[in-house]
C-alpha positions in Angstrom: 9.7 -6.6 8.0 8.4 -9.0 10.3 8.7 -6.3 13.0 6.0 -4.5 11.0 3.5 -7.4 10.4 3.7 -9.6 13.5 2.1 -7.0 15.8 -0.8 -6.4 13.1 -0.9 -10.3 12.8 -1.2 -10.8 16.6 -3.7 -7.9 16.9 -5.8 -9.7 14.5 -5.7 -12.8 16.2 -6.2 -11.1 19.6 -9.3 -9.4 18.2 -10.8 -13.1 17.2 -10.6 -14.0 20.5 -13.2 -11.3 21.7 -15.0 -10.3 18.7 -17.4 -12.8 16.9 -17.1 -13.5 13.3 -19.6 -11.4 11.4 -19.7 -9.8 7.9 -19.4 -6.0 8.3 -22.6 -3.7 7.3 -21.1 -1.3 4.8 -24.0 1.0 5.8 -23.0 1.7 9.1 -21.7 5.3 9.3 -19.7 4.6 12.7 -17.6 1.6 10.7 -14.1 2.2 10.2 -14.0 1.3 6.7 -15.6 3.3 3.8 -16.1 3.2 0.1 -12.6 3.9 -1.6 -10.4 2.6 0.9 -7.8 -0.3 0.6 -10.0 -3.6 -0.6 -13.0 -1.9 1.2 -15.4 -4.5 -1.0 -13.4 -7.4 0.3 -13.6 -5.9 3.8 -17.2 -6.0 3.9 -17.4 -9.6 2.3 -14.6 -11.6 3.6 -12.9 -9.5 6.7 -10.6 -12.3 7.6 -9.1 -12.1 4.1 -8.8 -8.5 4.2 -7.1 -8.7 7.2 -4.4 -11.3 6.2 -3.8 -9.2 3.0 -3.3 -6.2 5.2 -0.7 -8.2 7.4 1.1 -8.8 4.0 0.8 -5.0 3.0 2.2 -4.1 6.3 5.2 -6.6 5.8 6.0 -4.8 2.6 5.9 -1.4 3.9 8.4 -2.7 6.7 10.5 -4.0 4.1 10.5 -0.8 2.3 11.1 1.4 5.1 14.0 -0.7 6.4 15.4 -0.5 2.7 15.2 3.3 2.6 18.0 3.7 5.2 20.3 2.8 2.3 19.3 6.3 0.4 22.0 8.2 2.4 24.9 5.5 2.5 26.2 3.3 5.5 29.1 5.5 6.5 29.5 4.8 10.3 29.6 8.8 11.1 26.3 9.5 9.7 24.6 6.3 11.4 21.9 8.5 13.3 21.1 10.1 10.0 20.9 6.7 8.0 18.4 5.6 10.7 16.5 8.6 10.7 16.1 8.6 6.8 12.6 6.9 6.7 11.0 8.7 9.4 12.2 12.1 7.8 10.9 11.2 4.6 7.9 9.7 6.0 6.9 12.7 8.2 8.2 15.4 5.7 5.6 14.0 3.2 3.2 13.9 5.9 3.5 17.5 7.0 3.6 18.5 3.3 0.3 16.8 2.6 -1.3 18.4 5.7 0.2 22.0 4.6 -1.6 21.5 1.1 -4.7 20.2 3.0 -5.2 23.8 4.8 -5.0 25.2 1.1 -7.4 22.7 -0.7 -10.9 21.9 0.5 -12.0 19.5 -2.0 -12.0 15.6 -1.3 -8.6 14.0 -2.6 -6.6 10.9 -2.0 -4.3 10.1 1.1 -0.8 10.3 -0.1 1.2 10.2 2.8 3.2 6.9 3.3 3.1 7.4 7.0 -0.8 7.2 6.7 -1.1 4.7 4.1 0.3 2.2 6.7 -2.9 2.2 8.4 -6.2 0.6 7.0 -8.4 3.4 7.1 -7.0 6.9 6.8 -8.6 10.4 6.6 -8.7 10.2 2.9 -9.6 7.4 0.5 -6.6 5.1 -0.3 -7.6 2.8 -3.2 -5.5 -0.2 -4.0 -3.8 1.3 -6.8 -2.4 3.8 -4.6 -1.3 1.8 -2.2 0.7 -0.5 -4.6 1.9 2.4 -6.5 3.6 4.0 -3.5 4.9 0.4 -2.3 6.3 0.2 -5.9 7.7 3.7 -5.8 9.3 3.4 -2.2 10.8 -0.3 -3.6 12.3 1.3 -6.0 13.8 3.9 -4.1 15.0 1.2 -1.8 16.3 -1.0 -4.5 18.3 2.5 -6.0 20.0 3.0 -2.6 20.9 -0.7 -2.1 22.5 -0.7 -5.9 24.1 2.6 -5.1 25.7 1.2 -2.3 26.8 -2.0 -3.7 28.1 -0.4 -6.9 30.1 2.3 -4.6 31.9 -0.5 -2.7 32.6 -2.6 -5.8 34.4 0.2 -7.4 36.4 1.2 -4.1 
């Protein structure tokens, strides 16, 4: 968890050393944040609070990603597969979304957990979408952990 959030926090603090504190201009077309992105209204009024909240979201994404390793079990002979489970799941959803993008030309939401781990994405990522994906991935992690504990209790 902290392995994902600490670099974001250090980047935020290092950025504060060279960039003066200023409220962002929502009309700037070159700005990284657009309407519909995660807490975009907060970004334009209180950018530090937005940055700290995003560090917390990154911490949660790191936690559920680490928990996804329990989906395939903890057998020593499957160690590489267990460790690659989050990567394969995230990259697979990313590829499926990009494949669907080639067929649909309309504006849509960002669904890939790999892309939702970024502050700004190609498509809007509203708060409800980020929190829903965190809950779904958290429940998958919890189910994997529960299954492993249940399997070892019965054995």
